[in-house]
Backbone as numpy.savetxt, mean C-alpha at the origin, in Angstrom:
# Nx Ny Nz CAx CAy CAz Cx Cy Cz
9.57 11.17 22.46 8.38 11.72 21.84 8.94 12.41 20.27
10.25 12.91 20.50 10.65 13.68 19.37 10.74 12.64 18.08
11.09 11.29 18.43 11.22 10.37 17.35 9.99 9.95 16.68
8.87 9.89 17.52 7.41 9.66 16.87 6.98 10.79 15.79
7.52 12.13 16.22 7.06 13.32 15.65 8.06 13.20 14.26
9.06 12.85 14.34 9.96 12.85 13.17 9.51 11.73 12.51
9.04 10.61 12.93 8.53 9.48 11.74 7.09 9.94 11.09
6.35 10.63 12.02 4.98 11.19 11.40 5.37 12.22 10.33
6.26 13.25 10.53 6.54 14.06 9.36 7.36 13.51 8.17
8.03 12.67 8.45 8.84 12.15 7.31 7.82 11.07 6.44
6.91 10.55 7.01 5.94 9.66 6.53 4.89 10.52 5.90
4.42 11.42 6.48 3.64 12.46 6.00 4.04 13.20 4.66
5.31 13.51 4.71 5.91 14.08 3.58 5.89 13.19 2.32
5.92 12.01 2.51 5.84 11.05 1.39 4.57 11.22 0.44
3.63 11.30 1.39 2.16 11.50 0.87 1.99 12.81 0.16
2.36 14.05 0.99 2.22 15.29 0.32 3.10 15.44 -1.02
4.18 14.72 -1.12 5.36 14.86 -2.14 4.40 14.17 -3.13
4.09 12.95 -2.97 3.11 12.19 -4.18 1.95 12.93 -4.83
1.37 13.51 -3.84 0.12 14.10 -4.17 0.35 15.43 -5.14
1.58 16.23 -4.74 1.84 17.42 -5.45 2.55 17.02 -6.82
3.18 15.87 -6.82 3.85 15.40 -8.12 2.64 15.04 -9.04
1.63 14.48 -8.59 0.55 13.92 -9.30 -0.17 15.15 -10.01
-0.17 16.10 -9.05 -0.98 17.57 -9.80 -0.34 17.91 -11.09
1.18 17.84 -11.12 2.06 18.37 -12.06 2.06 17.34 -13.36
2.22 15.89 -12.97 2.30 14.92 -13.98 1.87 13.64 -13.50
0.63 13.19 -14.34 -0.06 11.93 -13.95 1.08 10.68 -13.77
1.95 10.69 -14.89 2.86 9.63 -14.94 3.98 9.59 -13.86
4.24 10.84 -13.56 5.44 10.88 -12.36 4.69 10.76 -11.09
3.52 11.29 -10.89 2.88 10.93 -9.67 2.55 9.64 -9.41
2.12 8.94 -10.51 1.85 7.27 -10.38 3.00 6.43 -10.05
4.27 6.86 -10.85 5.35 6.36 -10.65 5.98 6.31 -9.36
5.95 7.73 -8.83 6.50 7.68 -7.43 5.43 7.00 -6.40
4.06 7.20 -6.69 3.25 6.26 -5.87 3.48 4.87 -5.71
3.97 4.15 -6.93 4.18 2.88 -6.84 5.33 2.42 -6.46
6.15 3.37 -5.89 7.46 2.85 -5.41 7.06 2.62 -4.00
7.71 1.37 -3.31 7.21 1.16 -2.05 8.05 2.08 -1.07
7.58 3.40 -1.33 8.20 4.36 -0.19 7.70 4.07 1.26
6.42 3.84 1.37 6.18 3.60 2.86 6.81 2.33 3.38
6.71 1.11 2.76 7.12 0.07 3.22 8.77 0.28 3.28
9.48 0.89 2.37 10.84 1.41 3.04 10.99 2.10 4.15
10.24 3.12 4.37 10.12 3.73 5.67 9.75 3.04 6.66
8.95 2.03 6.67 8.70 1.11 7.81 9.45 0.11 8.02
10.42 -0.42 7.24 11.56 -0.98 7.36 12.66 -0.21 8.08
12.74 0.96 7.46 13.90 1.68 8.46 13.54 1.87 9.78
12.13 2.29 9.94 11.79 2.27 11.21 11.96 1.37 12.20
11.53 0.02 11.80 11.78 -1.22 12.58 13.19 -1.33 12.62
14.17 -1.28 11.68 15.52 -1.38 11.81 16.23 -0.40 12.83
16.00 1.10 12.67 16.45 2.07 13.80 15.84 1.68 15.24
14.71 1.04 15.06 14.02 0.82 16.64 14.43 -0.57 17.04
15.43 -1.07 16.60 16.32 -2.42 16.91 15.19 -3.39 17.08
14.25 -3.45 16.00 13.27 -4.76 16.13 14.37 -5.92 15.53
13.95 -7.28 15.88 14.77 -8.52 15.38 14.36 -8.33 13.96
15.68 -9.09 13.24 15.49 -9.12 11.77 14.57 -9.91 11.23
13.95 -11.16 11.81 13.01 -11.82 11.64 11.67 -11.20 11.33
11.56 -9.96 12.22 10.30 -9.29 12.13 10.63 -8.47 11.09
11.59 -7.73 10.67 11.57 -6.89 9.50 11.41 -7.68 8.36
12.25 -8.73 8.43 11.70 -9.64 7.13 10.55 -10.32 6.96
9.74 -10.52 8.07 8.18 -10.98 8.00 7.58 -9.68 7.44
7.82 -8.69 7.59 7.10 -7.47 7.32 7.29 -7.21 5.79
8.25 -7.35 5.40 8.60 -7.35 3.88 8.08 -8.43 3.34
7.97 -9.63 3.78 7.46 -11.14 3.23 5.91 -10.66 3.12
5.23 -10.18 4.19 3.70 -10.21 4.06 3.22 -8.94 3.30
4.25 -7.72 3.30 3.88 -6.88 2.43 3.80 -7.16 0.79
4.51 -7.97 0.61 4.64 -8.54 -0.83 3.09 -9.30 -1.20
2.85 -10.26 -0.33 1.40 -11.03 -0.47 0.41 -10.18 -0.39
0.41 -9.11 0.79 -0.78 -8.27 0.74 -0.94 -7.04 -0.61
0.23 -7.14 -1.32 -0.02 -5.86 -2.37 -0.56 -6.70 -3.46
-0.44 -8.03 -3.75 -0.80 -8.71 -5.09 -2.40 -8.70 -5.13
-3.08 -8.77 -4.10 -4.62 -8.73 -4.35 -5.20 -7.15 -4.38
-4.32 -6.32 -4.07 -4.61 -4.95 -4.32 -4.77 -4.52 -5.69
-3.98 -5.04 -6.65 -3.80 -4.31 -8.10 -5.01 -4.50 -8.86
-5.84 -5.27 -8.66 -7.10 -5.20 -9.34 -7.78 -3.74 -9.34
-7.64 -3.19 -8.11 -8.51 -1.89 -7.85 -7.68 -0.86 -8.72
-6.46 -0.91 -9.13 -5.92 -0.02 -9.70 -6.31 0.06 -11.34
-6.77 -1.02 -11.75 -7.55 -1.30 -13.13 -8.94 -0.73 -13.02
-9.81 -1.12 -11.85 -11.05 -0.81 -11.76 -11.43 0.60 -11.63
-10.54 1.25 -10.66 -10.60 2.60 -10.38 -10.89 3.42 -11.55
-10.13 3.61 -12.67 -10.12 4.19 -13.74 -11.28 4.14 -14.59
-11.63 2.63 -14.82 -12.84 2.41 -15.40 -14.10 2.54 -14.40
-14.35 2.65 -13.22 -15.50 2.99 -12.70 -15.70 4.49 -12.27
-14.58 5.16 -12.25 -14.54 6.73 -12.08 -15.62 7.42 -13.03
-15.59 7.41 -14.11 -16.31 8.27 -15.24 -18.01 7.64 -15.04
-18.17 6.53 -14.45 -19.60 5.90 -14.30 -20.10 6.24 -13.16
-19.32 6.26 -11.98 -20.07 6.00 -10.66 -19.43 7.59 -10.09
-18.77 8.34 -10.63 -18.03 9.64 -9.44 -17.22 8.83 -8.44
-16.51 9.79 -7.91 -15.17 9.60 -6.86 -15.53 8.75 -5.86
-16.50 9.28 -5.01 -16.89 8.43 -3.71 -17.37 7.14 -3.79
-18.40 6.80 -4.79 -18.56 5.44 -5.09 -17.39 4.60 -5.66
-16.89 5.22 -6.60 -15.92 4.47 -6.99 -14.91 3.78 -6.07
-14.38 4.76 -5.15 -13.68 4.54 -4.01 -14.22 3.45 -3.21
-15.31 3.54 -2.87 -16.23 2.56 -2.11 -15.92 1.10 -2.66
-16.36 1.17 -4.16 -16.48 -0.05 -4.98 -15.06 -0.45 -5.00
-14.03 0.28 -5.05 -12.77 -0.50 -5.22 -12.23 -0.83 -3.98
-12.80 -0.26 -2.66 -12.36 -0.90 -1.36 -13.10 -2.24 -1.34
-14.31 -2.26 -1.63 -14.98 -3.78 -1.61 -14.20 -4.75 -2.62
-14.14 -4.25 -3.69 -13.03 -5.03 -4.75 -11.80 -5.72 -4.14
-11.00 -4.72 -3.51 -9.85 -4.91 -2.73 -10.34 -6.09 -1.68
-11.33 -5.82 -0.95 -11.57 -6.83 0.21 -11.90 -8.24 -0.26
-12.64 -8.32 -1.30 -13.10 -9.67 -2.07 -11.90 -10.52 -2.64
-10.97 -9.57 -3.44 -9.79 -10.17 -4.05 -8.74 -10.49 -2.90
-8.67 -9.73 -1.70 -7.79 -10.08 -0.67 -8.34 -11.37 -0.11
-9.62 -11.66 0.20 -10.08 -13.03 0.71 -9.96 -13.99 -0.31
-10.32 -13.69 -1.37 -10.08 -14.91 -2.55 -8.72 -15.31 -2.65
-7.62 -14.27 -2.65 -6.23 -14.54 -2.71 -5.98 -15.40 -1.54
-6.33 -14.86 -0.40 -5.89 -15.66 0.96 -6.15 -16.99 0.84
-7.24 -17.32 0.54 -8.08 -18.89 0.25 -6.91 -19.67 -0.63
-6.60 -18.78 -1.92 -5.67 -19.46 -2.88 -4.45 -20.00 -2.36
-4.00 -18.94 -1.71 -2.29 -19.15 -1.25 -2.47 -19.76 -0.16
-3.32 -20.21 0.58 -3.25 -20.96 1.87 -3.04 -22.62 1.45
-3.29 -22.67 0.04 -3.10 -24.19 -0.30 -1.68 -24.53 -0.41
-0.98 -23.41 -0.33 0.70 -23.30 -0.52 1.04 -23.11 0.65
0.59 -23.04 1.78 1.26 -22.84 3.13 1.34 -21.55 3.48
0.79 -20.60 2.65 1.01 -19.03 3.06 -0.18 -18.70 3.77
-0.30 -18.36 5.31 -1.59 -17.78 6.16 -1.32 -16.23 5.96
-2.37 -15.79 5.46 -2.44 -14.17 5.29 -3.51 -13.75 6.30
-4.62 -14.74 6.60 -5.74 -14.51 7.52 -5.70 -14.86 9.02
């Protein structure tokens, strides 16, 4: 039980640090948020918990492919925010990400990469 609490604490600390940095500097907050800190922590947790190397490698592999279709959201958000407000923009960006993910999954399927 202590291990799970440690994992929660360390992972939550990343989110808190990013949000606190973003309050002080847009650029620094964005830079730290763009680092794959959550993925690195997940890889560490998988390794420490003695998961097979193939599972750890697959996690990194799929993370790469799942990140690509999320990128349009980061362009849409600042464009939509002044027009729609925060919550509608967030919902629109979620919809954009789902649509981009679906289209991307269809596109990469042709190359033998199954994301769905």
